[in-house]
C-alpha positions as CSV (number, residue, x, y, z in Angstrom):
1,M,61.2,10.8,-45.6
2,R,62.1,10.3,-49.2
3,R,59.4,10.3,-51.7
4,V,59.6,9.1,-55.3
5,V,58.2,11.5,-57.8
6,T,56.6,10.1,-60.8
7,A,55.6,12.6,-63.5
8,G,52.3,12.4,-65.1
9,L,52.4,10.6,-68.5
10,V,50.2,11.0,-71.5
11,A,50.9,8.6,-74.4
12,L,49.2,8.9,-77.8
13,L,49.0,5.6,-79.6
14,V,48.1,5.7,-83.3
15,V,46.9,2.5,-85.0
16,T,46.1,2.5,-88.7
17,A,44.1,-0.3,-90.3
18,G,44.0,-1.4,-94.0
19,C,47.1,0.7,-95.1
20,V,50.1,-1.0,-96.6
21,G,52.3,2.0,-95.4
22,G,51.7,1.3,-91.7
23,I,51.5,4.3,-89.3
24,G,51.0,7.6,-91.0
25,G,53.0,10.6,-89.9
26,T,55.8,11.3,-87.3
27,P,55.7,12.9,-83.9
28,T,56.0,16.7,-84.0
29,A,56.4,17.2,-80.3
30,G,57.8,15.3,-77.4
31,D,61.5,14.4,-77.7
32,G,62.8,18.0,-77.9
33,A,60.5,19.2,-75.1
34,S,61.3,16.6,-72.7
35,D,65.1,17.2,-72.8
36,G,65.1,20.8,-71.8
37,A,64.8,22.8,-68.7
38,G,62.5,20.4,-67.0
39,S,65.3,17.9,-66.5
40,G,67.5,20.5,-65.1
41,D,70.1,20.2,-67.9
42,G,69.5,23.5,-69.6
43,A,72.1,26.2,-70.4
44,A,72.3,27.3,-66.8
45,T,73.4,23.9,-65.6
46,S,76.2,23.5,-68.2
47,E,78.4,25.7,-66.1
48,S,79.2,25.4,-62.4
49,G,80.9,27.0,-59.5
50,T,81.8,26.1,-55.9
51,V,80.1,27.3,-52.8
52,N,81.9,27.0,-49.4
53,F,78.9,26.8,-47.1
54,Y,79.4,28.1,-43.6
55,V,77.1,28.3,-40.5
56,S,77.3,31.1,-38.0
57,D,75.2,32.5,-35.2
58,Q,73.9,35.8,-33.8
59,P,74.0,36.0,-30.0
60,N,70.5,37.0,-28.9
61,D,69.4,34.3,-26.3
62,M,72.5,32.2,-27.0
63,D,73.9,33.2,-23.6
64,D,71.4,30.9,-22.0
65,F,73.1,27.9,-23.5
66,E,76.2,25.9,-22.6
67,H,75.7,23.9,-25.9
68,L,73.3,24.1,-28.8
69,N,73.9,21.3,-31.2
70,V,72.2,21.3,-34.6
71,T,72.5,18.4,-37.0
72,V,72.3,19.5,-40.7
73,T,71.2,16.8,-43.2
74,T,70.4,18.7,-46.4
75,V,71.0,22.1,-47.9
76,R,68.7,23.3,-50.8
77,F,69.5,26.2,-53.1
78,H,66.8,27.9,-55.1
79,L,68.2,28.5,-58.6
80,V,66.3,31.2,-60.6
81,E,66.2,30.2,-64.2
82,E,63.6,30.9,-66.9
83,N,61.3,28.1,-68.0
84,A,62.7,25.7,-65.4
85,T,59.5,23.8,-65.4
86,A,59.2,23.4,-69.1
87,G,59.0,19.8,-70.2
88,T,57.8,18.5,-66.8
89,A,54.1,18.6,-67.8
90,S,52.6,15.7,-69.6
91,E,54.1,15.2,-73.0
92,T,51.9,14.6,-76.1
93,A,53.0,13.2,-79.4
94,T,50.9,14.1,-82.5
95,A,50.7,12.3,-85.8
96,T,49.3,13.0,-89.2
97,E,45.8,11.5,-89.3
98,S,44.6,9.3,-92.2
99,P,41.0,8.2,-92.9
100,N,41.7,4.8,-91.3
101,T,43.3,6.1,-88.1
102,T,42.2,5.2,-84.6
103,T,43.5,7.3,-81.7
104,L,43.8,6.0,-78.1
105,T,44.8,8.3,-75.2
106,I,46.1,6.9,-71.9
107,T,46.6,9.2,-68.9
108,A,48.4,8.5,-65.6
109,V,47.3,10.7,-62.8
110,K,49.8,11.8,-60.0
111,D,48.7,11.3,-56.4
112,E,48.8,14.0,-53.8
113,T,52.3,13.2,-52.5
114,E,53.8,13.3,-55.9
115,T,52.2,16.6,-56.7
116,E,53.5,18.1,-53.4
117,E,57.0,17.0,-54.1
118,A,57.0,18.2,-57.7
119,E,55.8,21.7,-56.5
120,D,58.6,21.7,-53.9
121,D,61.3,20.8,-56.4
122,E,60.2,23.2,-59.1
123,S,58.5,26.6,-59.0
124,E,57.3,29.1,-61.6
125,D,60.6,31.0,-61.5
126,G,63.2,28.4,-60.9
127,R,64.1,25.1,-59.3
128,W,65.6,23.7,-56.1
129,V,69.2,22.3,-56.2
130,T,69.5,19.8,-53.4
131,R,72.8,18.8,-51.7
132,E,73.0,16.2,-49.0
133,V,75.2,16.6,-46.0
134,N,76.5,13.7,-44.0
135,A,74.6,14.5,-40.8
136,T,77.0,17.3,-39.8
137,T,76.5,18.6,-36.3
138,V,77.5,22.1,-35.3
139,D,77.5,23.7,-31.8
140,L,76.1,27.2,-32.3
141,T,77.5,28.4,-29.0
142,R,80.9,28.4,-30.7
143,L,79.8,30.4,-33.7
144,R,78.8,33.7,-32.3
145,G,79.3,36.9,-34.3
146,A,81.7,36.4,-37.2
147,N,82.7,32.9,-36.0
148,A,81.7,30.4,-38.6
149,T,82.3,26.7,-39.4
150,L,82.6,25.2,-42.8
151,V,79.9,22.6,-43.3
152,E,80.6,21.5,-46.8
153,R,81.9,22.6,-50.3
154,F,79.1,22.3,-52.8
155,D,79.4,22.1,-56.6
156,L,76.4,24.1,-57.9
157,P,75.1,25.1,-61.3
158,A,76.3,28.6,-62.2
159,G,73.5,31.2,-62.0
160,E,71.4,33.4,-59.8
161,Y,70.0,32.1,-56.5
162,D,67.5,33.7,-54.2
163,Q,66.8,31.3,-51.3
164,V,68.6,28.7,-49.2
165,R,67.0,26.0,-47.1
166,L,68.7,24.3,-44.2
167,E,67.1,21.0,-43.3
168,V,67.8,19.8,-39.7
169,S,67.3,16.3,-38.3
170,E,68.0,17.0,-34.7
171,T,68.6,19.8,-32.1
172,E,70.0,19.4,-28.6
173,G,70.0,22.4,-26.2
174,V,71.9,22.3,-22.9
175,L,71.4,25.3,-20.7
176,K,74.0,26.9,-18.5
177,D,72.5,25.1,-15.4
178,G,73.0,21.7,-17.1
179,S,69.4,21.1,-17.9
180,T,68.2,20.3,-21.4
181,T,65.5,22.3,-23.3
182,E,63.5,22.0,-26.4
183,V,64.7,24.0,-29.5
184,K,62.1,24.1,-32.3
185,L,62.4,24.7,-36.0
186,P,59.5,25.6,-38.4
187,S,58.8,22.4,-40.4
188,E,62.2,20.9,-39.4
189,R,64.0,23.4,-41.7
190,L,65.1,27.0,-41.9
191,T,64.4,29.1,-45.0
192,L,66.5,32.1,-45.8
193,T,65.7,34.6,-48.6
194,Q,69.1,35.9,-49.8
195,E,70.2,36.7,-53.4
196,F,73.6,35.7,-54.5
197,T,75.4,34.6,-57.7
198,V,77.6,31.6,-58.5
199,G,79.7,32.3,-61.6
200,D,81.2,29.7,-63.9
201,G,84.4,28.4,-62.4
202,E,84.0,30.8,-59.4
203,E,84.4,29.9,-55.7
204,V,82.4,31.8,-53.2
205,D,81.9,31.7,-49.5
206,F,78.3,31.7,-48.2
207,V,77.5,32.2,-44.6
208,Y,74.1,31.0,-43.2
209,D,73.6,32.8,-40.0
210,V,71.2,31.4,-37.4
211,T,69.9,32.8,-34.1
212,V,67.9,31.4,-31.2
213,H,65.0,33.2,-29.5
214,K,63.1,32.3,-26.3
215,A,59.4,31.8,-27.0
216,G,57.8,34.0,-24.4
217,N,57.3,32.4,-21.0
218,S,57.0,28.9,-22.4
219,G,60.6,28.0,-21.7
220,K,61.0,26.8,-25.3
221,Y,63.4,28.2,-27.8
222,V,63.1,28.8,-31.6
223,L,65.8,28.8,-34.2
224,R,65.5,31.4,-37.0
225,P,67.8,32.5,-39.9
226,V,69.2,36.0,-39.9
227,A,69.2,37.5,-43.4
228,S,71.1,40.7,-42.5
229,E,74.1,38.6,-41.3
230,S,73.9,36.0,-44.1
231,G,75.2,35.9,-47.6
232,T,78.5,36.0,-49.6
233,D,79.7,39.4,-48.5
234,V,80.1,39.1,-44.7
235,P,83.3,38.6,-42.6
236,I,84.2,35.1,-41.6
237,E,86.4,34.0,-38.7
238,R,86.8,30.3,-38.9
239,V,86.4,28.5,-35.5
240,D,89.5,26.5,-36.3
241,G,91.6,29.7,-36.1
242,E,91.8,30.4,-39.8
243,T,90.3,33.7,-41.0
244,D,89.0,34.6,-44.4
245,G,88.4,38.3,-43.5
246,E,85.8,40.2,-45.6
247,G,86.4,38.5,-48.9
248,G,83.5,36.2,-48.5
249,G,81.8,37.3,-51.8
250,S,85.0,37.8,-53.8
251,G,85.4,34.2,-54.7
252,N,88.1,33.6,-52.1
253,G,87.7,30.1,-50.6
254,P,88.9,28.8,-47.3
255,P,92.7,28.8,-46.7
256,N,94.5,25.6,-47.5
């Protein structure tokens, strides 16, 4: 579900009566504050690099499956940057008051859904960079160990990242006996805490490793990310037969 986020707005209208000169004073805050980090166009976003985004799988209970198809719709990267939320709060313009000045303040209040989305897109120590994927489906049974498939190449702002979220629209699990089974994800997405850096003009390989666990005796399975096997410094063996080796974090992209 897509939600439209409308930031809260505070406008200050100054009306002066009986003065030939009109409105007295000029705004001292507002324009400069609104064009900074809050819009995502600060210094960190003036440079960019490329991330080759792979998905791989740890075995665990994968042996139970003939096929385990996962459809990826969105990948979100958490960019850590100082003052990322500056300028997103309500902006207030101030003017020099005169004896004949009347001040009117108008406030627009955000509803709950707008607040929730704003908190999701921006945090105290950074912001989320969202990249859509054209409903790419991968079969995790083919991606065991170092086997990995390239989902997409993403152009990202240069900087430090500490989390990656994988949003999934659909899972389809077929067991070895031909029966289907339910495979669950927490909140229809997987969240991986993993620090990595994208340098200006640099190309890096990032592996997002996923594993499946059987949930007790319920017969259901749960997908979870594997931090120890994810990141930019893990070996990659592409399922199409091409191999990147162990240069995943060196800036070496997939072979042409």
